[in-house]
N, C-alpha and C positions, 0 to 999 in steps of 0.2 A: 504493500500500500504506500502511496505517495505521502511522505511525512509532512509535506506542505499543507495537506488537507487537515492533518491532525493539529499542526501548529496553528492554523487559522482558527480552528475550533477553540484551542486553548487561549489564544489572544482575544477572541470574542468573549469568552467566559471571563477572563481577567479584566477586560474593559468594564464589564458590569460589576464584577465582584469588588474592584478597587475604585469604583466611580467616585464615591464620597471622598476617600483619601486623596485620590488624584486631584479632585477639585480643590481641596484644602491646600495641598502642596503647590499647585499652580497659582492659586490666589496669593499665597504668602510669598512665593518666589517672585511673582510679578510685582508685588508691592515693594519688595526690597530693591528690585531693579529700577522701577519707575522713580522711586524716591531716593535712589543712590545711597541706600543705607549701608552701614558698616557690617561686615561679617568678620568678627575678630578671629585671629589665629588661635587664641586661647579658647579652650572648650568651656564656655559659660553654661552649657547644658548641665554640667555637674552641679552648679550652685543654685539651680532654679528652685529646688525644694527648700533650701535655706532662705532664699529671697522671699518666697511665697509665705513661709512661716513667719518671717520678720514683718512682712506686710500685715499679717493677721494681728500680730502684737501691737503694731502701730495703730491699727483700727480700733483695738480695745482701748488704747490710750486716748485716741482722738478719732472719733467716728467720721469726722468731716475731713480727715487728712488725705483722702484718696481722690484724686481727680478722675475725670472720665477717661483721660489718656491712660492713666495707671490701671484703671479698671479693665480697659480693653486689652492692655498688655497682659495682665494677669489671666484674663479669660483665654486669650490666644495661647499663652504658655501652657495652661492646663489642658487645652484642647490638643495642642501638638504633642504634649506628653502622653495623653491618653491614646492617641492614634499610634504613637510609636510603640507603646505597650501592646496595643492590639496587633500590630505587625509581628511583634515577638511571639505572641500567642499563635498567630497563623503559622509561623515557622515550626512550632511544636506540633501543630495539628494538620500538616500538609496531607498526610495519608487520609485522615478523616474528611477533609475538605474535598479531596479527589473522589472519595467513595460516596459521600453523602450529598455533595453539591454538583460536582462536575459531571459525573457519569450520566445523570439524568438529562443533562443538556446536550450530550453528544448524540447526534442522530444515529450513528452506526452502533455504538455501544448500547444505547438504550433500546434500539430495535432488536439487537441480538439478545439482550437480557429479557425483554418481553417475550420474544419467541421461545426462549429457553424455559421460561416460567410456564408458558402455555403448554408446551410439550410435556413438561414434567407433571402437570396437573391432569393430563389425560388418564382416565381410569383404565381403559383397555388399550395399552400401548402395543403396537405391532413391532416386529423386529426392525422395520424401517424407521419407526419412531425412535427406538432406542439408538439406532445407528446415527440418526440425525441429532439426537441429544448429545451423543458423544462427540460428533463432528462440531456442533455449535459450541459445546463446552470448551473444546480444545481451541477453537478459533477465538472464542471470547477471552480465554485465559491469556493467549499469546498477544492478542491485540491490547488487552488491558495492561499488560506488562510494558508494551511499547508506548502506549498512551501515558502511563504513569511516569516512565523515565523522562519523557519530553515535558510532561506537566511539571514535574519536580524541578527541572532545570529552568523552565520559563517562569514558573511561579516565583522561584527564589530570585531570579534576575529582576523581576518587577518589584519584589519586596525591597531588594537592595537599592533600587532606583528611588522608590518612594521614601525609604528610610533616610537616604542621603538628603533628599529635599526637605523632609521634616526636621532633621537635625540641623541643617543649614539655617532654616527659618527659626528654629528654637534658639540656636546660638545667637543669632542677630537680635531677636526680641529679648532674650535674657540680658544681653549686653546693655540695651537701652533701658530695660526695666531696672537694672542695677543703678544706672545713673539717675533716672527720674525718681526712683524710690527715695534716695537720699536728698535730692534737691527739694522734694516736697516735704520730707521730714524736717529739714532745716527751716521751713516756713511755718511749722507748727510750734506754737508756744509750749503746748503740753508736752510734746515729744522732746523738744530741746531741753526743757526743764528735767525731764526724766533722764536724759543723758548727762546732764550736769550732776545729778545725784550719783550716777554711775562713774563720775569723773571721766567722762568721754565727751565733754562738751565741744572739744575741737577735733573730734575724731568721728565725724558723721560719715562713715564709709563702711563698706562691707568688710574690708580687710581687718580694720581695727575692731569691728564688732565681732568678727570671727575669733580674733585673738582673745578678746575679753571673754567670749563664751567658752572657748576651750580651756581657759585658765581655771574656770569654775567646775570643770568636768573631771571625772575619773578617767585617766589615760587608758588607751587600748580597748575601750568599749567600741561597739559598732558605730555609734553616733560620733564618738571622738575621731575615729578613723575617717568617717565621712567628712567631717569638718576640716580635718587636716588635708584631705584631697581638694577641698574647696579653696583652702589657703594657697595651694600651689599656683592657682590661676593668677594670684595677685603678687607673685614674687617678681 
């Protein structure tokens, strides 16, 4: 069988399966390009959880401290994070996706499967029926193997492409989120007073806040190691 036919089926399936994620990726990458936004060399995707957690603390201190811009960035970051996690789940479940979602969309495989089920349900099977069942079963198994090998390869390629786009967008938005978070914090009387109490009044930035936070923690815990990885971005 011509593998181009199989590949076309897979590409058509993927186009629908990844439609939402592709739209999110394209929208974000277009936004970065149109507005000539910075995509830093440092991996700001690592620090996003800490930044979002910090924002929640700031909102407790001053509920009016978050601008619409910061709200939108927080929403976008959480959305991009969730879609990246979803792609990771897809990687773990490729075989199930192939079996439970793709097979029914394939004209050839679904036709063979239906024909096989029909023959197996016959109450009074003739010798010819049994031979046909064996023949179709063999064909179905061989074709399914060929399909799955191609599906696995193409599906992973698409995931890699979308993950790259998601992480590029997340890195850029996390970079600007980091900057705007502290600019707005500095404008809040309540938040600045809080940092004065912490003796960090002149250190309204992520690096110094990370250093302060880690100094209060027990070393070598999971959270401590995470914050240390965040600090590497700011060296």
